[in-house]
DSSP file (Angstrom, degrees, kcal/mol; ACC not computed):
  #  RESIDUE AA STRUCTURE BP1 BP2  ACC     N-H-->O    O-->H-N    N-H-->O    O-->H-N    TCO  KAPPA ALPHA  PHI   PSI    X-CA   Y-CA   Z-CA
    1    1 A M              0   0    0      0, 0.0     3,-0.1     0, 0.0     5,-0.0   0.000 360.0 360.0 360.0 135.0   -4.5    3.5   14.4
    2    2 A A    >>  -     0   0    0      1,-0.1     3,-2.0     2,-0.0     4,-0.5  -0.839 360.0-151.1 -92.7 112.9   -0.9    2.3   14.1
    3    3 A P  H >> S+     0   0    0      0, 0.0     3,-1.0     0, 0.0     4,-0.6   0.778  90.2  69.5 -55.9 -27.3    0.8    4.3   11.3
    4    4 A Q  H 34 S+     0   0    0      1,-0.2     4,-0.4     2,-0.1     3,-0.1   0.744 100.5  46.2 -64.9 -23.0    3.1    1.4   10.5
    5    5 A V  H <> S+     0   0    0     -3,-2.0     4,-2.6     1,-0.1    -1,-0.2   0.567  89.0  85.1 -95.7  -8.9    0.3   -0.7    9.1
    6    6 A V  H <X S+     0   0    0     -3,-1.0     4,-2.9    -4,-0.5     5,-0.2   0.892  86.7  53.2 -64.6 -40.5   -1.4    1.9    7.0
    7    7 A G  H  X S+     0   0    0     -4,-0.6     4,-2.4     1,-0.2    -1,-0.2   0.933 113.6  42.9 -58.8 -46.5    0.9    1.4    4.0
    8    8 A C  H  > S+     0   0    0     -4,-0.4     4,-2.4     2,-0.2    -1,-0.2   0.910 113.0  53.4 -64.4 -42.6    0.1   -2.3    4.0
    9    9 A W  H  X S+     0   0    0     -4,-2.6     4,-0.7     1,-0.2    -2,-0.2   0.910 111.5  45.5 -59.5 -44.5   -3.6   -1.6    4.6
   10   10 A L  H >< S+     0   0    0     -4,-2.9     3,-0.9     1,-0.2     4,-0.2   0.913 111.6  51.5 -66.9 -42.7   -3.7    0.7    1.6
   11   11 A C  H >< S+     0   0    0     -4,-2.4     3,-2.1     1,-0.3    -2,-0.2   0.877 102.5  60.6 -62.0 -36.8   -1.8   -1.7   -0.7
   12   12 A C  H >< S+     0   0    0     -4,-2.4     3,-1.4     1,-0.3    12,-0.3   0.755  90.6  68.9 -63.7 -22.5   -4.2   -4.5    0.3
   13   13 A Q  T << S+     0   0    0     -3,-0.9    -1,-0.3    -4,-0.7    -2,-0.2   0.611 106.4  40.9 -69.3  -9.7   -7.0   -2.3   -1.2
   14   14 A H  T <  S+     0   0    0     -3,-2.1    -1,-0.3    -4,-0.2    -2,-0.2   0.097  85.7 135.9-121.8  19.0   -5.4   -3.1   -4.6
   15   15 A D    <   -     0   0    0     -3,-1.4     6,-0.2     2,-0.2    -3,-0.1  -0.360  63.7-123.7 -67.5 146.5   -4.5   -6.7   -4.0
   16   16 A P  S    S+     0   0    0      0, 0.0     2,-0.5     0, 0.0    -1,-0.1   0.790  92.2  87.9 -61.1 -26.5   -5.3   -9.1   -6.9
   17   17 A S  S  > S-     0   0    0      1,-0.2     4,-2.6    -5,-0.1     5,-0.2  -0.633  71.4-150.4 -78.5 123.1   -7.4  -11.2   -4.5
   18   18 A K  H  > S+     0   0    0     -2,-0.5     4,-2.7     1,-0.2     5,-0.2   0.888  96.5  52.8 -58.4 -41.4  -11.0   -9.9   -4.5
   19   19 A E  H  > S+     0   0    0      2,-0.2     4,-2.3     1,-0.2    -1,-0.2   0.899 110.4  46.8 -63.9 -41.7  -11.5  -11.0   -0.9
   20   20 A V  H  > S+     0   0    0      2,-0.2     4,-2.6     1,-0.2     5,-0.2   0.938 113.2  49.4 -65.1 -47.1   -8.4   -9.1    0.3
   21   21 A R  H  X S+     0   0    0     -4,-2.6     4,-2.6    -6,-0.2     5,-0.2   0.930 113.2  46.4 -57.1 -48.0   -9.4   -6.0   -1.6
   22   22 A E  H  X S+     0   0    0     -4,-2.7     4,-2.7     2,-0.2     5,-0.2   0.910 113.1  48.0 -65.1 -43.2  -12.9   -6.0   -0.2
   23   23 A A  H  X S+     0   0    0     -4,-2.3     4,-2.2    -5,-0.2     5,-0.2   0.922 114.6  46.1 -63.9 -43.4  -11.8   -6.6    3.4
   24   24 A A  H  X S+     0   0    0     -4,-2.6     4,-2.0   -12,-0.3    -2,-0.2   0.909 115.4  46.3 -65.8 -41.8   -9.2   -3.9    3.3
   25   25 A T  H  X S+     0   0    0     -4,-2.6     4,-2.5    -5,-0.2    -2,-0.2   0.916 113.1  48.5 -68.6 -43.8  -11.6   -1.4    1.6
   26   26 A E  H  X S+     0   0    0     -4,-2.7     4,-1.8    -5,-0.2    -2,-0.2   0.916 113.7  46.1 -63.7 -43.4  -14.5   -2.1    4.0
   27   27 A S  H  X S+     0   0    0     -4,-2.2     4,-2.0    -5,-0.2    -1,-0.2   0.868 111.5  52.6 -69.2 -34.4  -12.3   -1.8    7.1
   28   28 A W  H  X S+     0   0    0     -4,-2.0     4,-2.6    -5,-0.2    -2,-0.2   0.933 109.7  48.5 -63.7 -45.5  -10.7    1.4    5.7
   29   29 A R  H  < S+     0   0    0     -4,-2.5    -2,-0.2     1,-0.2    -1,-0.2   0.850 110.4  51.8 -64.0 -33.6  -14.1    2.9    5.2
   30   30 A A  H  < S+     0   0    0     -4,-1.8    -1,-0.2    -5,-0.2    -2,-0.2   0.892 114.4  42.6 -68.8 -38.4  -15.2    1.9    8.7
   31   31 A A  H  < S+     0   0    0     -4,-2.0    -2,-0.2     1,-0.3    -1,-0.2   0.835 128.4  29.4 -75.6 -32.8  -12.0    3.6   10.2
   32   32 A F  S  < S+     0   0    0     -4,-2.6    -1,-0.3    -5,-0.2     6,-0.1  -0.723  70.4 172.3-128.8  79.2  -12.3    6.7    7.9
   33   33 A P        +     0   0    0      0, 0.0     2,-0.3     0, 0.0    -1,-0.1   0.647  64.0  37.3 -71.2 -15.4  -16.0    7.2    7.2
   34   34 A D  S  > S-     0   0    0      1,-0.1     4,-2.2     0, 0.0     3,-0.2  -0.927  84.9-110.8-135.2 163.5  -15.7   10.6    5.5
   35   35 A E  H  > S+     0   0    0     -2,-0.3     4,-2.8     1,-0.2     5,-0.2   0.857 113.7  56.5 -60.5 -38.8  -13.2   12.2    3.1
   36   36 A G  H  > S+     0   0    0      1,-0.2     4,-2.2     2,-0.2    -1,-0.2   0.919 110.3  43.8 -60.8 -44.7  -11.9   14.7    5.7
   37   37 A K  H  > S+     0   0    0     -3,-0.2     4,-2.4     2,-0.2    -1,-0.2   0.876 113.3  52.7 -67.9 -37.2  -11.0   11.9    8.2
   38   38 A E  H  X S+     0   0    0     -4,-2.2     4,-2.5     2,-0.2    -2,-0.2   0.949 110.9  45.3 -63.8 -48.5   -9.4    9.9    5.4
   39   39 A V  H  X S+     0   0    0     -4,-2.8     4,-2.6     1,-0.2     5,-0.2   0.900 112.3  52.2 -63.0 -40.9   -7.2   12.8    4.2
   40   40 A A  H  X S+     0   0    0     -4,-2.2     4,-2.4    -5,-0.2    -1,-0.2   0.912 111.0  47.8 -61.0 -42.1   -6.3   13.6    7.8
   41   41 A G  H  X S+     0   0    0     -4,-2.4     4,-2.0     2,-0.2    -2,-0.2   0.901 111.7  49.6 -65.1 -41.4   -5.2   10.0    8.4
   42   42 A L  H  < S+     0   0    0     -4,-2.5     4,-0.4     2,-0.2    -2,-0.2   0.908 112.2  47.9 -63.9 -42.0   -3.2    9.9    5.1
   43   43 A K  H >< S+     0   0    0     -4,-2.6     3,-1.0     1,-0.2     4,-0.3   0.927 111.9  49.8 -63.7 -44.5   -1.5   13.1    6.0
   44   44 A Y  H 3< S+     0   0    0     -4,-2.4     3,-0.3     1,-0.2    -1,-0.2   0.868 120.3  35.8 -61.9 -37.2   -0.7   11.8    9.5
   45   45 A C  T 3X S+     0   0    0     -4,-2.0     4,-2.5     1,-0.2     3,-0.3   0.269  82.5 115.1-101.3  10.2    0.7    8.5    8.2
   46   46 A Y  H <> S+     0   0    0     -3,-1.0     4,-2.7    -4,-0.4     5,-0.2   0.878  76.4  48.8 -51.8 -48.5    2.3    9.9    5.0
   47   47 A G  H  > S+     0   0    0     -4,-0.3     4,-2.2    -3,-0.3    -1,-0.2   0.895 113.1  47.4 -61.0 -41.3    5.9    9.1    6.1
   48   48 A D  H  > S+     0   0    0     -3,-0.3     4,-2.3     2,-0.2    -1,-0.2   0.865 111.3  51.6 -68.5 -35.8    5.0    5.5    7.0
   49   49 A I  H  X S+     0   0    0     -4,-2.5     4,-2.6     2,-0.2    -2,-0.2   0.943 111.3  46.8 -64.7 -47.5    3.1    5.1    3.7
   50   50 A V  H  X S+     0   0    0     -4,-2.7     4,-2.8    -5,-0.2     5,-0.2   0.903 111.0  52.6 -61.8 -41.2    6.1    6.3    1.7
   51   51 A H  H  X S+     0   0    0     -4,-2.2     4,-2.2    -5,-0.2    -1,-0.2   0.930 110.9  47.1 -59.9 -45.8    8.4    4.0    3.7
   52   52 A H  H  X S+     0   0    0     -4,-2.3     4,-2.7     1,-0.2    -2,-0.2   0.920 113.3  48.0 -62.5 -44.5    6.2    1.0    3.0
   53   53 A L  H  X S+     0   0    0     -4,-2.6     4,-2.8     2,-0.2    -2,-0.2   0.904 110.1  51.9 -65.7 -40.8    6.0    1.9   -0.7
   54   54 A R  H  X S+     0   0    0     -4,-2.8     4,-0.8     2,-0.2    -1,-0.2   0.925 111.5  48.1 -59.9 -43.6    9.7    2.4   -1.0
   55   55 A H  H >< S+     0   0    0     -4,-2.2     3,-1.1    -5,-0.2     4,-0.5   0.957 113.5  46.4 -60.9 -50.4   10.3   -1.0    0.6
   56   56 A N  H >< S+     0   0    0     -4,-2.7     3,-1.1     1,-0.3    -2,-0.2   0.888 111.1  51.7 -61.3 -39.5    7.8   -2.7   -1.7
   57   57 A L  H 3< S+     0   0    0     -4,-2.8    -1,-0.3     1,-0.2    -2,-0.2   0.591 106.4  55.1 -77.5  -8.4    9.2   -1.1   -4.8
   58   58 A S  T << S+     0   0    0     -3,-1.1    -1,-0.2    -4,-0.8    -2,-0.2   0.467  82.5 113.6 -97.7  -3.7   12.7   -2.2   -4.0
   59   59 A V    <   -     0   0    0     -3,-1.1     2,-0.3    -4,-0.5    -3,-0.0  -0.393  50.1-162.5 -66.0 142.3   11.7   -5.9   -3.7
   60   60 A T     >  -     0   0    0      1,-0.1     4,-1.9    -2,-0.1     5,-0.2  -0.811  32.8-112.5-119.9 165.1   13.2   -8.1   -6.3
   61   61 A Q  H  > S+     0   0    0     -2,-0.3     4,-2.6     1,-0.2     5,-0.2   0.876 119.4  55.5 -62.9 -35.4   12.2  -11.6   -7.5
   62   62 A A  H  > S+     0   0    0      1,-0.2     4,-2.1     2,-0.2    -1,-0.2   0.897 106.4  49.0 -64.8 -39.8   15.4  -12.8   -6.0
   63   63 A S  H  > S+     0   0    0      2,-0.2     4,-1.3     1,-0.2    -1,-0.2   0.858 111.8  49.3 -69.8 -33.2   14.6  -11.4   -2.6
   64   64 A I  H  X S+     0   0    0     -4,-1.9     4,-1.2     2,-0.2     3,-0.3   0.927 110.9  49.9 -67.0 -44.6   11.1  -13.0   -2.7
   65   65 A K  H  < S+     0   0    0     -4,-2.6     3,-0.3     1,-0.2     5,-0.2   0.872 108.4  53.3 -61.3 -37.9   12.7  -16.3   -3.7
   66   66 A A  H  < S+     0   0    0     -4,-2.1    -1,-0.2     1,-0.2    -2,-0.2   0.827 111.2  46.4 -66.9 -31.2   15.1  -16.1   -0.8
   67   67 A D  H  < S+     0   0    0     -4,-1.3     2,-0.3    -3,-0.3    -1,-0.2   0.662 119.8  33.5 -84.7 -17.1   12.3  -15.5    1.7
   68   68 A R  S  < S-     0   0    0     -4,-1.2     2,-1.0    -3,-0.3     7,-0.0  -0.916  72.1-124.5-137.4 158.2   10.0  -18.3    0.4
   69   69 A Q        +     0   0    0     -2,-0.3     2,-0.3    -3,-0.0    -4,-0.1  -0.766  61.2 142.4-100.6  83.5   10.3  -21.8   -1.1
   70   70 A T        -     0   0    0     -2,-1.0    -2,-0.1    -5,-0.2    -6,-0.0  -0.846  53.7-104.1-125.9 159.7    8.2  -21.0   -4.2
   71   71 A S     >  -     0   0    0     -2,-0.3     4,-2.7     1,-0.1     5,-0.2  -0.332  40.2-106.4 -71.6 161.4    8.3  -22.0   -7.8
   72   72 A P  H  > S+     0   0    0      0, 0.0     4,-2.3     0, 0.0     5,-0.2   0.870 122.5  52.4 -57.3 -36.2    9.5  -19.4  -10.4
   73   73 A E  H  > S+     0   0    0      2,-0.2     4,-2.2     1,-0.2     5,-0.1   0.920 110.8  45.7 -66.4 -43.6    6.0  -18.9  -11.5
   74   74 A D  H  > S+     0   0    0      2,-0.2     4,-2.7     1,-0.2     5,-0.2   0.892 111.7  52.6 -66.4 -38.6    4.7  -18.2   -8.0
   75   75 A T  H  X S+     0   0    0     -4,-2.7     4,-2.5     1,-0.2    -2,-0.2   0.924 110.3  47.7 -61.7 -44.2    7.7  -15.9   -7.3
   76   76 A E  H  X S+     0   0    0     -4,-2.3     4,-2.7    -5,-0.2    -2,-0.2   0.902 111.6  50.7 -64.0 -40.7    6.9  -13.9  -10.5
   77   77 A H  H  X S+     0   0    0     -4,-2.2     4,-2.4     2,-0.2    -2,-0.2   0.930 112.1  46.3 -62.9 -46.1    3.2  -13.7   -9.5
   78   78 A V  H  X S+     0   0    0     -4,-2.7     4,-2.5     2,-0.2    -2,-0.2   0.926 113.2  50.3 -61.9 -45.0    4.1  -12.5   -5.9
   79   79 A Y  H  X S+     0   0    0     -4,-2.5     4,-2.4     1,-0.2    -2,-0.2   0.934 112.4  45.6 -59.5 -48.8    6.5  -10.0   -7.4
   80   80 A E  H  X S+     0   0    0     -4,-2.7     4,-2.7     1,-0.2     5,-0.2   0.871 112.3  52.3 -64.4 -36.9    4.0   -8.6   -9.9
   81   81 A S  H  X S+     0   0    0     -4,-2.4     4,-2.4    -5,-0.2     5,-0.3   0.916 110.2  47.8 -64.7 -43.7    1.3   -8.4   -7.2
   82   82 A I  H  X S+     0   0    0     -4,-2.5     4,-2.0     2,-0.2    -2,-0.2   0.938 115.6  44.6 -62.9 -47.4    3.5   -6.5   -4.9
   83   83 A L  H  X S+     0   0    0     -4,-2.4     4,-2.6    -5,-0.2     5,-0.2   0.940 115.6  45.6 -64.2 -47.6    4.6   -4.0   -7.6
   84   84 A S  H  X S+     0   0    0     -4,-2.7     4,-2.4     1,-0.2     5,-0.2   0.924 114.5  46.7 -66.1 -43.6    1.1   -3.5   -9.0
   85   85 A S  H  X S+     0   0    0     -4,-2.4     4,-2.1    -5,-0.2    -1,-0.2   0.878 114.0  49.6 -66.3 -35.1   -0.6   -3.1   -5.6
   86   86 A S  H  X S+     0   0    0     -4,-2.0     4,-2.5    -5,-0.3    -2,-0.2   0.916 112.0  46.5 -69.4 -43.1    2.1   -0.6   -4.5
   87   87 A L  H  X S+     0   0    0     -4,-2.6     4,-2.4     2,-0.2    -2,-0.2   0.907 114.3  47.6 -66.6 -40.8    1.9    1.5   -7.7
   88   88 A L  H  X S+     0   0    0     -4,-2.4     4,-2.5    -5,-0.2     5,-0.2   0.894 111.7  51.4 -65.0 -39.4   -1.9    1.6   -7.5
   89   89 A C  H  X S+     0   0    0     -4,-2.1     4,-2.8    -5,-0.2     5,-0.2   0.928 110.0  49.1 -61.5 -46.2   -1.7    2.5   -3.8
   90   90 A A  H  X S+     0   0    0     -4,-2.5     4,-2.5     1,-0.2     5,-0.2   0.930 112.9  47.1 -60.7 -46.1    0.8    5.3   -4.6
   91   91 A A  H  X S+     0   0    0     -4,-2.4     4,-1.9     1,-0.2    -2,-0.2   0.922 114.4  46.2 -63.0 -44.8   -1.4    6.7   -7.4
   92   92 A T  H  X S+     0   0    0     -4,-2.5     4,-1.6     2,-0.2    -2,-0.2   0.920 113.7  48.5 -64.4 -44.7   -4.6    6.5   -5.3
   93   93 A T  H  X S+     0   0    0     -4,-2.8     4,-1.4     1,-0.2    -2,-0.2   0.917 110.4  50.9 -63.2 -44.5   -2.9    8.1   -2.2
   94   94 A L  H  < S+     0   0    0     -4,-2.5    -1,-0.2    -5,-0.2    -2,-0.2   0.882 108.8  52.1 -62.3 -38.2   -1.4   10.9   -4.3
   95   95 A R  H  < S+     0   0    0     -4,-1.9    -1,-0.2     1,-0.2    -2,-0.2   0.851 110.5  48.8 -65.2 -33.6   -4.8   11.7   -5.8
   96   96 A K  H  < S+     0   0    0     -4,-1.6    -1,-0.2    -3,-0.2    -2,-0.2   0.737  99.2  80.0 -81.1 -22.5   -6.4   11.9   -2.4
   97   97 A L  S  < S-     0   0    0     -4,-1.4     2,-0.1    -3,-0.2   -57,-0.0  -0.524  85.7-106.1 -89.8 152.8   -3.9   14.2   -0.8
   98   98 A D    >>  -     0   0    0     -2,-0.2     3,-1.1     1,-0.1     4,-0.7  -0.387  34.1-113.2 -67.6 152.8   -3.6   17.9   -1.1
   99   99 A S  G >4 S+     0   0    0      1,-0.2     3,-0.6     2,-0.2     4,-0.4   0.798 112.1  63.9 -62.2 -30.3   -0.8   19.2   -3.3
  100  100 A H  G >4 S+     0   0    0      1,-0.2     3,-0.9     2,-0.2    -1,-0.2   0.798  95.7  59.3 -67.6 -25.9    1.1   20.7   -0.3
  101  101 A V  G X4 S+     0   0    0     -3,-1.1     3,-1.8     1,-0.2    -1,-0.2   0.834  94.1  65.5 -68.4 -31.3    1.6   17.3    1.3
  102  102 A L  G << S+     0   0    0     -4,-0.7    -1,-0.2    -3,-0.6    -2,-0.2   0.676  94.4  60.0 -67.2 -16.3    3.5   16.1   -1.7
  103  103 A C  G <  S+     0   0    0     -3,-0.9    -1,-0.3    -4,-0.4     2,-0.2   0.484  76.9 116.1 -89.7  -2.9    6.3   18.6   -1.0
  104  104 A V    <   -     0   0    0     -3,-1.8     2,-0.5    -4,-0.1    -3,-0.0  -0.477  66.1-131.1 -69.9 131.4    7.0   17.1    2.4
  105  105 A D              0   0    0     -2,-0.2    -1,-0.1     1,-0.1    -2,-0.1  -0.734 360.0 360.0 -84.7 125.9   10.5   15.6    2.6
  106  106 A T              0   0    0     -2,-0.5    -1,-0.1   -60,-0.1    -2,-0.0   0.393 360.0 360.0-107.7 360.0   10.4   12.1    4.1
């Protein structure tokens, strides 16, 4: 497993698209079939997950618009999708991890 992709993989489990959510969740369960392996993977990739979430939560509508040729409505939709999936990912990840991991300085 490449730790750099775990943040994106976790965020995709909260994507507005049902197909994306299902594919991400099914592949995650295949890679981490039990809770112990899942928690171990989250702990191992914690720094990369936090890095991904920090990046996503610093995105602005202006930065999305600069990267794409989209309408204002599409830009707003992408922005809201990124924020909501990232916040849900953070909440889910924090719930799954032991409290001592939350004290790690990244």
